N, C-alpha and C positions, 0 to 999 in steps of 0.2 A: 334708442337714447335721446335724449332731449339735445336741441342744437344750443351752442353758444356762439354767436356771432363775434366774429373779430372785428373790432372797429379801429384798430391800429396795425395797416395792413403794409407789407413792404412788396414790391414787385420784384423779380427776377426776370431778365431778359435774357435769353439762351440764344447767342448772337447767330451760331453758324452750323453747329454740330458737326457731326462725322459722318452723316447719313448720305446718300447719293442723290442729293437734291441741287446739286453745283450746276446742272445743266437743265433744271427745271424752272428756275426764274432767276432772271438778271439780278435780282435783289440780294443773292445768297452770297456773302463776303467770301473771297478767296485770299487775296493777301493779306499780310499783315496790317498794311494801311488801310485797307478797305475793311478788315474786321475792328480793327479798334477805331475808325470812323464811325461805323455802323454802332458800336458800343456807346461811343461817345453820345450819338445823335439819340440812342434809347434813353441813355441817363438824362439827359436834357428834357425827354419828352417825360420822365417820372420813374424811371428804373432807380431804384435804390442800389442794384446789384447787377452785374452783368456776368456771366457763365460763358466762358469762350474755350473753344476748339481752335485749333489750326488747321489748315490743310494747304496742300501744295499749291503755289501762286499761279502756276502754269496749268494744271491739269483741274484743280479744285478738290483732289482726293484727300482723304483726313491722312494728317501726318502726326507724329510726335516728335518733331524736330525741335530740340531745344533752343534752336536758335531763333524760329519763327515765335516761339512762345516768348522769347526775350523781347524781341521786337514789338510783339503787340502790348506786352506789359509795360514796355519803354514810352512807348507812344501814347495808351490812355493816361499813365501818371504823367507824363511831359505834359500833357494838354491843359493841366489844372482843373479838369471836370472832376468833381468831387462824385465818386461811385466806388462801391465795394467790389472789388476783382475776385471772382470766383473761377478757378482754372480746372480742367477736366483732369481726371486722373485714369479715365477709362481706358486708354488704349494701351495695348500689350497683351492682352488677355483675349484674343481671338481664336477661334480655330475653324478652319472651313473644311470639311470631308468632301472627298471627290468620290461620290458614289458610295454605295453600300456593301462592296465585296472587297473593300482595301480600306478596312477601318483601323486598320495598325499603322496608316500613314496619313499625316495631316497633308491637306493640299498647299500648294505653292501660294495661297493668297492669304494664308494663315498669318498671324502677327503674334508671336509669343516671347514676353520679357521676363527679367526677373525683377523682383521688388526694387532694387537701387534704380535699374534703369526707366522703370515705369514711374517713378518720383522724381527722376533727376531735374526736372524741369520746374517742380514745385519747391523742391529744394532750395534750386537757384533763385526763382524769381520770387519766391516769398508770397504769393498772394493772400489775400485776408482768408479766403476760404477755398478749399478744394473739394472735390467730389470723391465718394468711395461706393462704387457699385457693390451692395453688401448681398452678392449671391450669383451661382452660375445658372444661367437660363439658356434656351432655345431662342431665334430669332426667326420670324417669317422671313429670312432672306438666304435662300440655298439652303445648305445644309450647315448654317452656322452657329456655333455656340460662344457665347461670352462666358470667359472661366474666370472666377474670382473662388478659390478655395479658402476655407477658414485661415489656413496658415498664410497665405498670400495676404490675406486681409489684414491679419494681425500684424504683420512686418510692415505692410504700408501704411497702417495707421500709426503704427508706432514711428515711423521716419517721418510722416506727415505732422505728427505732434510736435516732436522735437525741433522740427523747422518752425514752431510757433503759428501753424494754421490753423484753423478751425476746420474740421472735416464736416461735410455735407454727404448724409448718406443717403444714396440713391436706392430705394425700394420698390422693387417692380413686380411684388407679390409678398403675400403675408409671411411666408416663409423668411423673406429677406428682413422682414422687421423682427422676427424672431432671433436670427442669427444677431442683428445689431444690437437686440438688446442684452444678448448675452456678452458680447464685446462690449457694451457700455457698462454693464455690472463687473467687467474685469478691470475697467479702467483704462482699456485700450483706447476706447472713444471717450474723451473727457468731456464734462458739463460746461457750459450748456449744450446740450446735443441738439442738431440741427437736422431734419430729415427732408427729403423731396419724394413726395408719393406721384410714381409714375404709372400714370393710368392708360390703358389701351395699347401698350405696346406688344405687338404680338410675338411671343406668346406669353406674356405675364399677366398682371392682372387686367381682365376688361374694363372699361370705362362706363358701366352701368352703375347708379348711383347705390345699390345693394352692395356691390364688391367696394366701391368707394369707402362707402361707411363701415364697411369691416376692416378696411385698411386704417382708416381714421381710428375705429375704437380698439386697435392694436398700437396706437402710438401713446407712450406714456403720456400723462398729464404734465410731468414737468419739461417736453420735448417742445421745441418749436418748430412746425410742420408748415411746408408748401406742397401745392400740389398742380399737375399739369395733365391735359388730355391731348390728344395728338388731332391734327387736322379740324374738322369742321365743331369739334364739340372743345376747342381750346379756349373760345370767349364763353360758352356755358359753363365750364369748369372755374372760370376766374369768380364767376357768382358762388357756384357750389362750394369752393375751397372757402371763401369768406364765411358764409354761412355755416359751414361746419368747423368754423374757429381757425381757420388758417390764413397762408400766405399764397402767393399766386407766382406762375410762372407764365410768360408767354415768350414769342420768340420763333425765328425762322427755321432754329432747329426743330420745331416740333410742327409748324405750320407754315404753309407760304402763301395762305389767302385772307384778306381782309373782307372781301364779302365774294359771292358766287361770280367768277369771272374776273376778278379783280387780285392782282398779286399784291402784296403787301412789302412794306418794309419794316424793319424791327421798330422803329420810329413809333409807324402808324399802329403798330399792335401794342406798345405801350400804351398810345394815347387812348386807344379803343378800351384798354384794361382800366386806365385810370377813371374813365366816364362811368364804367360798370362798377366800379367800387365806391365811387362817388355818390352814385345812383341811389346803391344801397345804404347808404348813410355812414359810411366807414371813410377814414382819413387814410390818405397814402402818407406813409412816413418817409424820411430822409434816409441818406447813408448815414449820418451821425446818429442819428435814432437806432438804425440797425446795428451799428457799432456799440453802441452801450446796450442795448437788448443782448447780443450775442457776445458780449466782451471781445471783441475785435481791436487790433493794432492798426491802425491807418499806418500804411507803409509810404516812406519816402522814394523817390526816383531811385532807379538800380544805379550804381557807382558806373561809371564808363569806362 
């Protein structure tokens, strides 16, 4: 398929994620203030969108505590920094199995919640965008399964839309795009549709370019897509996504390193992405331009 380069590119910064990176770099933010400060620095470096998880401030472990999401949201909005806020809704669908002889019992590390609970922070904080992981898959992390059934996705998406929040589909393989297209055809995911192609996440789509282009080929032409890859391939995928007609995502959720042996900050990763995009001859667009493109509503600070 011929490539049509995107010349008007927006950058998403995935600020902290929920993986076990909290002890591998001092730059991975933990507390709401650290997460907000890192998001604000990324925005000032050129990110139009900041994608935020929250963590336990003491341990750094992933959390879905609504109070932490509210604090992050308030701090970013109260700062006066213009950036599109994107919150995860990926927590609460996590099953861990303890061995292969007791599969009728999920392990104690599992975190399973109903649709109301999984989107409660989205409904309260009303970010401009929130994520919807469009499928169930194995992860290369013990015997961990990310669980998102079609019924759960329909329920969560309906609640997100009712809250006035734009859905960002997270697609980890081509089958996830197949399901997402079905949900969009039903009107469960309304236009304009936004999708993030998640490359190199074991055991989803590998981050080779043949698989990437298969993913791109399965994105409807009317949709807006971004893409990222993990670790050392984060910056090469900035170029690959732009050349394939998409937008880009960088950040400490997906990669801790700026160069070999040099730990990165979120702002430094965004700055590097800006350089790559500019050197390709494309322009990095602003939060206001993203809102116009995706028909987003800029939110006022939350009431106290």
